PAROVO-422766 format. One line per 5 residues: number of its first residue (from 1); for each residue x, y negated, z of C-alpha. Coordinates in nm, 4 decimals, m for minus. Layout:
! residues N
NUM) X,Y,Z ~ ...
This chain:
! residues 515
1) 1.2147,1.2644,m0.1504 ~ 1.4482,1.0265,m0.3270 ~ 1.5044,0.6645,m0.2233 ~ 1.6636,0.4139,m0.4597 ~ 1.7786,0.0744,m0.3396
6) 1.6456,m0.1993,m0.5672 ~ 1.8020,m0.4945,m0.3863 ~ 1.7631,m0.6651,m0.0487 ~ 1.4626,m0.4964,0.1234 ~ 1.3456,m0.3295,m0.1964
11) 1.3179,0.0487,m0.2213 ~ 1.1744,0.2824,m0.4844 ~ 1.0606,0.5968,m0.3001 ~ 0.9936,0.8919,m0.5306 ~ 0.8205,1.2112,m0.4186
16) 0.6439,1.4990,m0.5956 ~ 0.3103,1.3446,m0.4932 ~ 0.3734,0.9851,m0.5972 ~ 0.6018,0.6831,m0.5929 ~ 0.6062,0.3817,m0.3635
21) 0.7774,0.0523,m0.4387 ~ 0.8577,m0.1484,m0.1266 ~ 0.9226,m0.5237,m0.1221 ~ 1.0569,m0.5754,m0.4757 ~ 1.2442,m0.9084,m0.4829
26) 1.4199,m1.0258,m0.7987 ~ 1.3800,m1.4027,m0.8406 ~ 1.5713,m1.6503,m0.6188 ~ 1.3745,m1.7626,m0.3139 ~ 1.3431,m2.0561,m0.0762
31) 1.4089,m2.3464,m0.3131 ~ 1.6699,m2.1472,m0.5002 ~ 1.8796,m2.0958,m0.1882 ~ 1.8617,m1.7157,m0.1557 ~ 1.9743,m1.4745,m0.4272
36) 1.9759,m1.0966,m0.4002 ~ 2.3146,m0.9595,m0.2898 ~ 2.4534,m0.7555,m0.4514 ~ 2.2746,m0.8753,m0.7622 ~ 1.9852,m0.6699,m0.8993
41) 1.9258,m0.8490,m1.2297 ~ 2.1247,m0.5847,m1.4214 ~ 1.9407,m0.2653,m1.3271 ~ 1.9135,m0.0069,m1.6026 ~ 1.5875,m0.0100,m1.8061
46) 1.4674,0.3347,m1.6986 ~ 1.4848,0.2402,m1.3325 ~ 1.3098,m0.0912,m1.3992 ~ 1.0257,0.0885,m1.5763 ~ 0.9711,0.3106,m1.2715
51) 0.9813,0.0069,m1.0412 ~ 0.7229,m0.1746,m1.2517 ~ 0.4820,0.1207,m1.2700 ~ 0.4613,0.2788,m0.9252 ~ 0.1680,0.4681,m0.7826
56) 0.1764,0.2498,m0.4703 ~ 0.3027,m0.0957,m0.3795 ~ 0.3944,m0.1884,m0.0225 ~ 0.4615,m0.5497,0.0771 ~ 0.5803,m0.5664,0.4364
61) 0.4975,m0.9336,0.4961 ~ 0.4509,m1.2731,0.3338 ~ 0.8049,m1.4025,0.3002 ~ 0.9409,m1.4824,m0.0438 ~ 1.2307,m1.2350,m0.0166
66) 0.9711,m0.9584,0.0295 ~ 0.6664,m1.0954,m0.1486 ~ 0.8031,m1.2151,m0.4838 ~ 0.4872,m1.3608,m0.6343 ~ 0.6274,m1.4819,m0.9694
71) 0.7939,m1.1477,m1.0371 ~ 0.4924,m0.9414,m0.9294 ~ 0.2690,m1.1402,m1.1653 ~ 0.4763,m1.0519,m1.4705 ~ 0.6101,m0.7063,m1.3868
76) 0.4019,m0.4757,m1.1666 ~ 0.1128,m0.2805,m1.3199 ~ m0.2299,m0.3802,m1.1905 ~ m0.3171,m0.0094,m1.1875 ~ m0.0951,0.0169,m0.8823
81) m0.2635,0.0826,m0.5477 ~ m0.1532,m0.1492,m0.2685 ~ m0.0836,m0.0057,0.0774 ~ m0.2039,m0.2769,0.3160 ~ m0.0731,m0.3080,0.6717
86) m0.3461,m0.3283,0.9355 ~ m0.3067,m0.6982,1.0035 ~ m0.5700,m0.8918,1.2005 ~ m0.6208,m1.1267,0.9040 ~ m0.6732,m1.0637,0.5320
91) m0.4166,m1.3217,0.4232 ~ m0.1836,m1.0732,0.2487 ~ m0.4754,m0.9043,0.0747 ~ m0.6070,m1.2395,m0.0487 ~ m0.2641,m1.3284,m0.1855
96) m0.2374,m0.9989,m0.3739 ~ m0.5929,m1.0205,m0.5085 ~ m0.5067,m1.3661,m0.6411 ~ m0.2278,m1.1991,m0.8390 ~ m0.4750,m0.9564,m0.9953
101) m0.4339,m0.6480,m0.7777 ~ m0.7670,m0.4781,m0.7101 ~ m0.6869,m0.1338,m0.5645 ~ m0.6146,m0.1307,m0.1924 ~ m0.5769,0.1217,0.0857
106) m0.6197,m0.0469,0.4229 ~ m0.4172,0.1353,0.6845 ~ m0.4494,0.1260,1.0626 ~ m0.1587,0.0247,1.2801 ~ 0.0638,0.3267,1.3435
111) m0.1865,0.5833,1.2138 ~ m0.1035,0.8321,0.9389 ~ m0.2794,0.7799,0.6071 ~ m0.2989,1.0823,0.3773 ~ m0.2322,0.9910,0.0140
116) m0.2726,1.3467,m0.1117 ~ m0.0331,1.6159,m0.2256 ~ 0.1429,1.6163,0.1116 ~ 0.2356,1.2464,0.0897 ~ 0.1546,1.0477,0.4033
121) 0.2375,0.6980,0.5279 ~ 0.2106,0.5209,0.8605 ~ 0.2453,0.1426,0.8674 ~ 0.3355,m0.0134,1.2008 ~ 0.2557,m0.3827,1.2412
126) 0.3845,m0.6670,1.4551 ~ 0.1518,m0.9640,1.4895 ~ 0.3205,m1.2115,1.7226 ~ 0.3454,m1.5641,1.5823 ~ 0.7232,m1.5195,1.5754
131) 0.6606,m1.2624,1.3000 ~ 0.4655,m1.5249,1.1117 ~ 0.0896,m1.5440,1.1707 ~ 0.0452,m1.3168,0.8698 ~ 0.2349,m1.0460,1.0567
136) 0.5287,m0.8186,0.9805 ~ 0.5405,m0.4430,0.9352 ~ 0.7458,m0.1273,0.8905 ~ 0.6442,0.1825,0.6939 ~ 0.7093,0.5506,0.7625
141) 0.6866,0.7819,0.4584 ~ 0.6471,1.1599,0.4881 ~ 0.6376,1.4070,0.1971 ~ 0.6102,1.7306,0.3933 ~ 0.9843,1.7863,0.3936
146) 1.1499,1.4548,0.4749 ~ 1.0709,1.1470,0.6815 ~ 1.1846,0.7989,0.5750 ~ 1.1546,0.4902,0.7953 ~ 1.1644,0.1565,0.6155
151) 1.1915,m0.0875,0.9046 ~ 1.3212,m0.3701,0.6811 ~ 1.3401,m0.6763,0.9105 ~ 1.0416,m0.5855,1.1290 ~ 1.1409,m0.6270,1.4922
156) 0.9125,m0.3633,1.6324 ~ 0.8693,m0.3753,2.0079 ~ 0.7472,m0.0156,2.0426 ~ 1.0708,0.1591,1.9570 ~ 0.9378,0.5108,1.9970
161) 0.6576,0.4509,1.7470 ~ 0.8735,0.4831,1.4367 ~ 0.9943,0.8278,1.5407 ~ 0.6600,0.9748,1.6444 ~ 0.5873,1.1201,1.3025
166) 0.8766,1.3665,1.2993 ~ 1.2546,1.3758,1.2898 ~ 1.3675,1.0826,1.0740 ~ 1.5996,1.1587,0.7849 ~ 1.6603,0.8100,0.6453
171) 1.6339,0.4818,0.8362 ~ 1.6447,0.1659,0.6228 ~ 1.7206,m0.1241,0.8566 ~ 1.8105,m0.4928,0.8508 ~ 2.1300,m0.5867,1.0345
176) 2.2171,m0.9325,0.9009 ~ 2.0769,m1.2749,0.9737 ~ 1.7604,m1.4033,0.8092 ~ 1.7201,m1.7417,0.9741 ~ 1.8555,m2.0952,0.9543
181) 1.9785,m2.1020,1.3135 ~ 2.2284,m2.2188,1.4198 ~ 2.3884,m2.3450,1.0987 ~ 2.1485,m2.6362,1.0373 ~ 2.1894,m2.7807,1.3872
186) 2.4198,m3.0700,1.4690 ~ 2.6932,m2.9146,1.6820 ~ 3.0687,m2.9469,1.7176 ~ 3.2710,m2.6831,1.5271 ~ 3.3717,m2.5188,1.8539
191) 3.0162,m2.4964,1.9806 ~ 2.8944,m2.3775,1.6405 ~ 3.1541,m2.1004,1.6502 ~ 3.0149,m1.9843,1.9846 ~ 2.6559,m1.9961,1.8629
196) 2.7300,m1.8107,1.5391 ~ 2.9303,m1.5377,1.7116 ~ 2.6590,m1.4928,1.9728 ~ 2.3862,m1.4741,1.7084 ~ 2.5735,m1.2204,1.4954
201) 2.6481,m1.0036,1.7966 ~ 2.2828,m1.0208,1.9023 ~ 2.1698,m0.9155,1.5537 ~ 2.4073,m0.6207,1.5406 ~ 2.3286,m0.5133,1.8976
206) 1.9556,m0.5200,1.8274 ~ 2.0011,m0.3175,1.5101 ~ 2.2125,m0.0589,1.6943 ~ 1.9433,m0.0250,1.9583 ~ 1.6935,0.0608,1.6854
211) 1.9427,0.3100,1.5407 ~ 1.9831,0.4815,1.8759 ~ 1.6114,0.5197,1.9380 ~ 1.5014,0.6192,1.5869 ~ 1.8007,0.8585,1.5739
216) 1.7868,0.9221,1.1997 ~ 2.0200,1.1564,1.0157 ~ 2.1450,0.8598,0.8128 ~ 2.1085,0.4814,0.8329 ~ 2.0933,0.2574,0.5260
221) 2.1801,m0.1082,0.6053 ~ 1.9769,m0.3399,0.3831 ~ 1.7427,m0.6436,0.3775 ~ 2.0365,m0.8813,0.3777 ~ 2.2422,m1.0785,0.3606
226) 2.1340,m1.2985,0.0707 ~ 2.3856,m1.4657,m0.1576 ~ 2.4029,m1.8462,m0.1622 ~ 2.4963,m1.9572,m0.5129 ~ 2.4141,m2.3285,m0.4928
231) 2.7452,m2.5041,m0.4287 ~ 2.5807,m2.7063,m0.1515 ~ 2.5189,m2.3817,0.0393 ~ 2.8052,m2.1645,m0.0835 ~ 2.9833,m2.1921,0.2523
236) 2.7071,m1.9821,0.4120 ~ 2.8441,m1.6744,0.2353 ~ 3.0660,m1.4705,0.4680 ~ 3.3713,m1.3934,0.2539 ~ 3.6804,m1.4144,0.4758
241) 3.4886,m1.3342,0.7932 ~ 3.5531,m1.6605,0.9806 ~ 3.2811,m1.8715,0.8170 ~ 3.0328,m2.0448,1.0469 ~ 2.7502,m1.8277,0.9210
246) 2.5276,m1.5497,1.0530 ~ 2.5242,m1.3592,0.7218 ~ 2.7880,m1.0811,0.7381 ~ 2.7543,m0.8078,0.4766 ~ 2.6908,m0.4400,0.5341
251) 3.0566,m0.3478,0.5893 ~ 3.0379,m0.4998,0.9396 ~ 2.7407,m0.2847,1.0349 ~ 2.8798,0.0266,0.8700 ~ 3.1850,m0.0080,1.0942
256) 2.9617,m0.0226,1.4023 ~ 2.7711,0.2814,1.2866 ~ 3.0919,0.4754,1.2284 ~ 3.2351,0.3801,1.5676 ~ 2.9144,0.5124,1.7275
261) 2.9389,0.8401,1.5390 ~ 2.6456,0.7545,1.3125 ~ 2.6156,0.8186,0.9400 ~ 2.5843,0.4945,0.7476 ~ 2.5202,0.4641,0.3757
266) 2.6906,0.1962,0.1677 ~ 2.4393,0.0912,m0.0967 ~ 2.3894,m0.1523,m0.3822 ~ 2.0914,m0.2001,m0.6133 ~ 2.0567,0.1247,m0.8054
271) 2.2069,0.3454,m0.5342 ~ 2.0104,0.6694,m0.4927 ~ 1.9965,0.8322,m0.1482 ~ 1.8672,1.1853,m0.0960 ~ 1.8752,1.4111,0.2075
276) 1.9360,1.7788,0.1546 ~ 1.9703,2.0674,0.3915 ~ 2.3456,2.0230,0.3839 ~ 2.3569,1.6475,0.4309 ~ 2.3093,1.3113,0.2622
281) 2.3723,1.2772,m0.1101 ~ 2.4542,0.9246,m0.2318 ~ 2.4780,0.8368,m0.6006 ~ 2.5827,0.4860,m0.7011 ~ 2.4993,0.3367,m1.0436
286) 2.8667,0.2443,m1.0942 ~ 3.1955,0.4083,m0.9904 ~ 3.2731,0.3993,m0.6190 ~ 3.5781,0.1788,m0.6772 ~ 3.3568,m0.0812,m0.8459
291) 3.1111,m0.0699,m0.5552 ~ 3.3885,m0.1458,m0.3068 ~ 3.5257,m0.4187,m0.5362 ~ 3.2002,m0.6145,m0.4896 ~ 3.2879,m0.6547,m0.1220
296) 3.6668,m0.6536,m0.1414 ~ 3.6657,m0.9265,m0.4103 ~ 3.3518,m1.0941,m0.2878 ~ 3.4316,m1.4539,m0.3799 ~ 3.5178,m1.3580,m0.7364
301) 3.1954,m1.1569,m0.7587 ~ 2.9877,m1.4464,m0.6228 ~ 3.1495,m1.7018,m0.8540 ~ 3.0648,m1.4895,m1.1570 ~ 2.7100,m1.4451,m1.0282
306) 2.6902,m1.8216,m0.9677 ~ 2.7971,m1.8987,m1.3221 ~ 2.5333,m1.6688,m1.4692 ~ 2.2534,m1.8412,m1.2743 ~ 2.3752,m2.2027,m1.2909
311) 2.1386,m2.3002,m1.5732 ~ 1.8410,m2.1468,m1.3909 ~ 1.9282,m2.3309,m1.0700 ~ 1.9532,m2.6663,m1.2497 ~ 1.6141,m2.6113,m1.4128
316) 1.4629,m2.5048,m1.0815 ~ 1.5781,m2.8189,m0.9021 ~ 1.4147,m3.0268,m1.1757 ~ 1.0756,m2.8895,m1.0628 ~ 1.1034,m3.0414,m0.7156
321) 0.8482,m3.3210,m0.6782 ~ 0.9841,m3.6768,m0.6486 ~ 0.8598,m3.9189,m0.3794 ~ 0.4968,m4.0251,m0.3943 ~ 0.3434,m4.3160,m0.2063
326) 0.0741,m4.1195,m0.0246 ~ 0.2870,m3.8564,0.1537 ~ 0.2196,m3.9894,0.5030 ~ m0.1560,m4.0047,0.4437 ~ m0.1601,m3.6483,0.3066
331) 0.0313,m3.5121,0.6065 ~ m0.1938,m3.7024,0.8441 ~ m0.5139,m3.5703,0.6862 ~ m0.3733,m3.2176,0.6745 ~ m0.2139,m3.1910,1.0174
336) m0.4272,m3.3922,1.2584 ~ m0.7281,m3.1549,1.2346 ~ m0.4872,m2.8669,1.3091 ~ m0.3415,m3.0487,1.6089 ~ m0.6926,m3.1042,1.7396
341) m0.7594,m2.7289,1.7624 ~ m0.4243,m2.6557,1.9322 ~ m0.4042,m2.8466,2.2629 ~ m0.2194,m2.5656,2.4409 ~ 0.0400,m2.5374,2.1662
346) 0.0855,m2.9153,2.1720 ~ 0.1325,m2.9012,2.5490 ~ 0.3921,m2.6310,2.4978 ~ 0.5856,m2.8725,2.2763 ~ 0.5182,m3.1603,2.5135
351) 0.7071,m3.4292,2.3220 ~ 0.7378,m3.6116,1.9939 ~ 0.8694,m3.4445,1.6779 ~ 1.0426,m3.6657,1.4212 ~ 1.0430,m3.5685,1.0537
356) 1.2930,m3.7774,0.8576 ~ 1.2497,m3.7655,0.4789 ~ 1.4789,m4.0305,0.3399 ~ 1.2965,m4.3640,0.3496 ~ 0.9927,m4.2232,0.5320
361) 1.0089,m4.1209,0.8992 ~ 0.7011,m3.9282,1.0131 ~ 0.6274,m3.9024,1.3846 ~ 0.4260,m3.6126,1.5250 ~ 0.2949,m3.7289,1.8614
366) 0.2261,m3.3868,2.0091 ~ 0.0846,m3.5016,2.3452 ~ m0.1677,m3.7256,2.1666 ~ m0.2213,m3.5099,1.8578 ~ m0.1464,m3.7851,1.6067
371) 0.0640,m3.8136,1.2887 ~ 0.1955,m4.1602,1.2040 ~ 0.4916,m4.3545,1.0740 ~ 0.7729,m4.3562,1.3298 ~ 0.8128,m4.6866,1.5131
376) 1.1051,m4.5992,1.7360 ~ 0.9188,m4.3817,1.9875 ~ 1.1211,m4.1238,2.1827 ~ 1.1322,m3.7697,2.0485 ~ 1.2798,m3.4364,2.1556
381) 1.2957,m3.2639,1.8175 ~ 1.4190,m3.3957,1.4840 ~ 1.4215,m3.2570,1.1307 ~ 1.6029,m3.4264,0.8434 ~ 1.4706,m3.2866,0.5148
386) 1.5176,m3.4125,0.1569 ~ 1.2046,m3.5978,0.0517 ~ 1.1505,m3.3934,m0.2656 ~ 1.1359,m3.0701,m0.0644 ~ 0.8712,m3.2105,0.1697
391) 0.6771,m3.3447,m0.1288 ~ 0.6873,m3.0028,m0.2933 ~ 0.5621,m2.8004,0.0051 ~ 0.3032,m3.0692,0.0796 ~ 0.1739,m3.0555,m0.2776
396) 0.1452,m2.6758,m0.2427 ~ m0.0126,m2.7127,0.1024 ~ 0.2264,m2.4401,0.2145 ~ 0.0854,m2.2901,0.5328 ~ 0.4193,m2.1541,0.6591
401) 0.7111,m2.3955,0.6407 ~ 0.9458,m2.1330,0.7793 ~ 0.8908,m1.9402,0.4583 ~ 0.8337,m2.2313,0.2233 ~ 1.1086,m2.4644,0.3462
406) 1.3198,m2.3846,0.6541 ~ 1.4643,m2.0551,0.5269 ~ 1.6198,m2.2550,0.2439 ~ 1.8688,m2.3951,0.4994 ~ 1.8389,m2.7228,0.3065
411) 1.7816,m2.9390,0.6136 ~ 1.9404,m3.0578,0.9361 ~ 1.7917,m3.0299,1.2829 ~ 1.8443,m3.1558,1.6358 ~ 1.6717,m3.0802,1.9629
416) 1.6954,m3.2067,2.3153 ~ 1.7421,m2.9059,2.5387 ~ 1.6838,m2.5377,2.4634 ~ 1.4821,m2.3713,2.1917 ~ 1.1074,m2.4322,2.2011
421) 0.9180,m2.1650,2.0067 ~ 0.6015,m2.3763,1.9868 ~ 0.7663,m2.6316,1.7571 ~ 0.8301,m2.3693,1.4910 ~ 0.4973,m2.1972,1.5636
426) 0.3305,m2.5220,1.4598 ~ 0.5165,m2.5314,1.1279 ~ 0.4363,m2.1623,1.0679 ~ 0.0633,m2.2202,1.1214 ~ m0.0477,m2.4958,0.8863
431) m0.3951,m2.3613,0.8141 ~ m0.6999,m2.3404,1.0335 ~ m0.6838,m1.9599,1.0414 ~ m0.3178,m1.9563,1.1396 ~ m0.3404,m2.2424,1.3877
436) m0.6220,m2.0771,1.5789 ~ m0.4065,m1.7672,1.6196 ~ m0.1095,m1.9795,1.7241 ~ m0.3233,m2.1569,1.9820 ~ m0.4562,m1.8259,2.1170
441) m0.1021,m1.6955,2.1573 ~ 0.0074,m2.0161,2.3289 ~ m0.2804,m1.9799,2.5729 ~ m0.1824,m1.6185,2.6416 ~ 0.1784,m1.7111,2.7107
446) 0.1270,m2.0327,2.9038 ~ m0.1601,m1.8940,3.1107 ~ m0.0964,m1.5189,3.0868 ~ m0.3329,m1.2534,3.2158 ~ m0.2322,m1.0515,3.5188
451) 0.0120,m0.7792,3.4293 ~ 0.1157,m0.5583,3.7152 ~ 0.3509,m0.3314,3.5205 ~ 0.7020,m0.3714,3.6603 ~ 1.0423,m0.2054,3.6491
456) 1.3387,m0.2019,3.8847 ~ 1.6773,m0.3175,3.7589 ~ 1.9921,m0.3639,3.9668 ~ 1.8081,m0.4182,4.2934 ~ 1.5314,m0.6398,4.1528
461) 1.1717,m0.5668,4.0595 ~ 1.0809,m0.7565,3.7415 ~ 0.8066,m0.7722,3.4795 ~ 0.8467,m0.4884,3.2361 ~ 0.7748,m0.7048,2.9316
466) 0.9712,m1.0058,2.8090 ~ 0.7478,m1.3160,2.7869 ~ 0.8898,m1.4026,2.4447 ~ 0.7548,m1.1163,2.2343 ~ 0.6555,m0.8616,2.4964
471) 0.9643,m0.6476,2.4354 ~ 0.9917,m0.3603,2.6813 ~ 1.2765,m0.4555,2.9146 ~ 1.3179,m0.0942,3.0216 ~ 1.4469,m0.0454,2.6669
476) 1.5827,m0.3867,2.5626 ~ 1.6937,m0.5185,2.9015 ~ 2.0658,m0.5340,2.9863 ~ 2.2074,m0.6745,3.3108 ~ 2.5388,m0.8526,3.3600
481) 2.5775,m0.9754,3.7176 ~ 2.2571,m1.1597,3.7959 ~ 2.1641,m1.2276,3.4333 ~ 1.9080,m1.0073,3.2603 ~ 1.9276,m1.0218,2.8787
486) 1.6507,m0.9073,2.6484 ~ 1.8572,m0.7787,2.3566 ~ 1.5657,m0.7983,2.1123 ~ 1.6367,m1.1705,2.0677 ~ 1.9025,m1.2463,2.3269
491) 1.6769,m1.4264,2.5768 ~ 1.8333,m1.4429,2.9237 ~ 1.6789,m1.4637,3.2704 ~ 1.8174,m1.5442,3.6153 ~ 1.7382,m1.2428,3.8334
496) 1.7352,m1.4578,4.1474 ~ 1.4669,m1.6977,4.0265 ~ 1.3141,m1.5427,3.7146 ~ 1.3842,m1.8627,3.5209 ~ 1.4560,m1.8254,3.1506
501) 1.8009,m1.9622,3.0675 ~ 1.7339,m1.9633,2.6933 ~ 1.4002,m2.1372,2.6410 ~ 1.1912,m2.3667,2.8553 ~ 0.8476,m2.2691,2.9816
506) 0.9164,m1.8985,3.0169 ~ 0.9931,m1.6901,3.3234 ~ 0.9793,m1.3408,3.4694 ~ 0.8259,m1.2500,3.8000 ~ 1.1175,m1.1324,4.0121
511) 1.1512,m1.0037,4.3677 ~ 1.4164,m0.8030,4.5522 ~ 1.3598,m0.4297,4.5497 ~ 1.3000,m0.2646,4.8857 ~ 1.3890,0.0890,4.9838
């Protein structure tokens, strides 16, 4: 088995029985905010031909840095068979069929699928709304000799699952940020420094926990960070190391791996990784000194990259839709029927949401379920987004604004109090199919079924599963004094009361342990 990095979360996996291309991403995403880092627009022609003509295509989930629709349309052979995760909806399949793909293998969550010739795959899915209502997934590839885990940025809650198919040789894993928080929020520089440092540490700690459990022979850090080449966003690149950004590059994680005695693999697009009986063989497409120069002279590298794509970025911005008079009416007609089917989700938000778009302020009255022009009513959540971006996603009727808009980082946000997941779950669920799933999950969380499974930690008996995404606290839970932290996402709970210190409306059942 040979695995070639093709940029970000992209991998070309080549075996004697067939080839699999995973998450090929080449064109800038999220309103031209994210570019592949290091760049993958200069791959050699022979490699590109193999990427464009695989036996199998695997798309982990519907985010533009994994599901590159424009590139797939023009580059991947329609003779390719798609390996579909076992999601509860057919949204990903519909999207791929719309691109002209017609050959599909539908897999079942966590079960091995035999592709013939000794090649097998198992796709593990996560379907919480936090993963996006379309779901997220990780794939395990076995060729009879080696086992590769491509976890990409899937935050699997069943850690043991990825290692159940045999000793893992290669573990491809995200370590860097892939979110807009906290950079878009209005905070003082000092507070922003605290939030950024906490977020980065949480990301790296979570990734190391996966490393420990999967216990692969070698770990390949990938699936981030992106490069930000628009001058308006250039400060999100971590170059010196002190930027207020959650996007460190792979050197930071490689250091953690080394300090833990783990084998980490520095990689760039075109890097080939193979595992032999005597160890890991890594072949870069350029001399090693040039690979290290990308990171050691990062600003120079990014400025050159920026110059090469400046004309494209200017042309892309010209496609953004200017203000139109009927925006409020279109949002009202689109969103109010969705609010009607989601009373529990609206109750979870429990307050007004203000969407400021230049000269139009749109008020989402969540308790009432109404969309109207803002007339000074109180609100607890505010988004300030350039009008042309809202016009563009509204014209597309984008069903997931996390993917279509928020990941661009081209907005500002404010909230009163702690994080409220239901606000973003609304913006991730802007179709009837998605909103019904979001409402069902809100009902499960706000009025959960009885769950008697408990664990004992530091003298307290607590629920085994975190209420956020049902992470197993016997694995992800860490205690400092009387604070229990779920390291999957950094949520914290007071062991005396069970109250969540990170997000409102969530708690653990807690009681003192008895002998």
